[in-house]
N, C-alpha and C positions, 0 to 999 in steps of 0.2 A: 504494500500500500504506500502511496506517495501523497504527501500533503500539499495541496494547492489552495491559495487564498482566492484566486481569481480564475474563472473559466471564461474563455473567449470563444464563442460559437460563430461559425459561418452560418449563413441563413439558407439559401437555396441548396437543396441536395443534402443538407445536414439536419436541419430542424423541420423544414417545410418542403413538401413535394410540390413544386411549382412548375415543373418542366413542361407539362402539357399545355397549360395556359399560356406560357411564354411562347412555345412553338406555334400554337394556333394563332396567336396574335401577330407573330412574324408573318405567317402565311396570309392573314387578312391584310397586312400591310403590303405584301408583295402583290396581292390581287388588286388592291386599290391603286397601286402604281402601275398596273398593267404588265406585271412581270410574272414569270413562271414561279410556281410554288415549289417547296422542297419537302421531302419526307421528314417526318418527325425525328427519326433516328439521326439524320444528318444535323438537324437543328439542335438536337440535344448536345451535340459535341461543341456547339458554339457558345453554350451557356456557361457563365461563371467568371467571365473577365470584364463584365460591364456591358452596357447597352451599345457603346460605340463599337466594341469588338463584335458583339452579336450581329449588329446590322451591317457592319463592314463585311463580315464573312457571308452573310445572307445575300448581299448584293453582288458578290464575286461572280463574274461570268454572265451577269444579267444585262450588261450594257448600260446600266444606270449608275451614275457616280454622284448623285445628289444625296449624300449621306445625311445631311442636316434635315432634309425633308423626310427621308425614310425614318429617322429617329422620331421626329414629331408625329408622324402617322402611327408608328409603333406605340408610342406613349399613349396616344388616344385610344387605340384598340385595347392595349393591355389594361388601361385604367377601367375600361368598360367590361373586361372579362377577367378581372383579377382573381375572382373566387369561383369561377365556373367549376373547376376540377381540383383546385388547390386544397391540400389538407396536411395535417401534421403527420410525420412519420411515426411508426409505432413506438410507444413507450417514451416519447419525448416529454409529454406533460408530466408523467410520473417521475421521470429522472430529474427534471428541473425542480420538482417539489422536494425530492430527496436532498438536493443540494441547495435548498432555499437559504441556508445560513451563509453561503458563499456569495461573493460578488459574481453575478452572472451577466455577461455582456454579449453583444452581437457586433461582429465586424464583417461587413459584406460589401461587394461591389455593386449591389442593387441600389437604386435610388431610395433614399431614406423614406420618402413619402409612401412608397409601395410597401416597404417593410412594416411601417407602423399601421398602415391600413389593413394589411393582412393579419397582423397581430391583434388588432382591435376586432376584426371580423371573427377571429378564433377565440376572442376573450382571453388573451394570453400575453398582454403587454407587461403585466405586473412583475413577472420574475426577473426582468432585465433592467439593471440600473443604468446602463449605457447602451445606446444604439448608434453605431457609426455606419452610415451607408456610403456608397461610392461617390456621392456628390458632396460630401462634407470635408474631404481631405484633398490636398493638391494632387496626390497620386493615388491610384487604386492599388490593391493587392496585385502582385506580390511585393510591391513596395512596402516596407515595414513601418512606414510613418503612422498609419492608423493604429497599428498594434502598440507602438511605442507611446502614442497619445493616450491610449486606454491605460497602459501601465502607469504613466505619469499621473493621470487623472485620479487613479485609485491608490497612488502611493505604494505600488507593488513592484518588487524587483522581478526581472525576467524569470529567475528560477522559482518564483512563487506563483507563476501563472502557467496555465495549460490552454493551448488552442486546440479546438476540435473542428475538423472540416472534412469535406469529401473529395477535395481536388488537389492536384499537384501544386496549384497556386497557394493553397492554404499551408501546405507543408513548407514551401519555399519561404512564405511570409514569416512563419514562426521561426524557422532556422535563422533567417536574416536578423531577427530581433533577439536571438538567443533564448527563445521560449520553447519548452517541450511541446510536442504536438502529437495528437491522436487522429488517425485517419479512419473515416467510416466508409464501409464498402458498398452501402446501399444507395449512394448518390451517383455522381456523374463519372467518377474515375474507375471504380471497381478495384478489387483486391490486387490483381496482377500489376496494374498501373501504379497503385499506391506503393507496392513493395519496392518498385524501382526507385521511388523517392525516399524510402527509408525513414518513415516517421517513427517516433518512439514506441507507439502502440498502433495496432490496427484492430478495429472491432466491427462486428456485423450488426450490432444493435446498440443503440445509445445507452440502453440499460446496463450494458457491460462496463460502463464507466465506474459503476458502483463497486466493481471487483478490484479496482486498483487505485481509485481516488478517495482520499479521506479528508 
């Protein structure tokens, strides 16, 4: 068992399963722009590095280079379809309740307004003392600035924090900040990909945190 004062969670693919609503909103955007749509599995691979990356990859090969308009159209569609299929991953609510005495925070590349709206819709904002979305810091993950900001805000040393995420971006972010990191296999990357990044722990269910975090 390892003692941590601060837990820093990624959002999409770690706490909340949002990928279908994101992918469908991208395709609604592509349709509105008169472009070809993409299959969900392809779009899933674009998620996790922020909306600029998502839409840049989605426009590749389409002949459209108006990224700014594409992002605006996507934001419109995603706002309208934010909770069509989005839900918590299994055991997330119970696990955060178990760690209620710790500082639980969110660090995501997702726009903050969408994070808070989803949490409110799920009646689940209370567990999180800090929420940092991709629009609140000069650089997004894997830049460690957001993670360092959370550490400073809570007066916690890197060795007293644990980051939990589903992607290679999360692992890199934590390592660059000198923070231990746990990868979850049920999100975007999967176990084989996570193993190449060598996080400190890999789990298949968020409830497994209780086995080594005290």
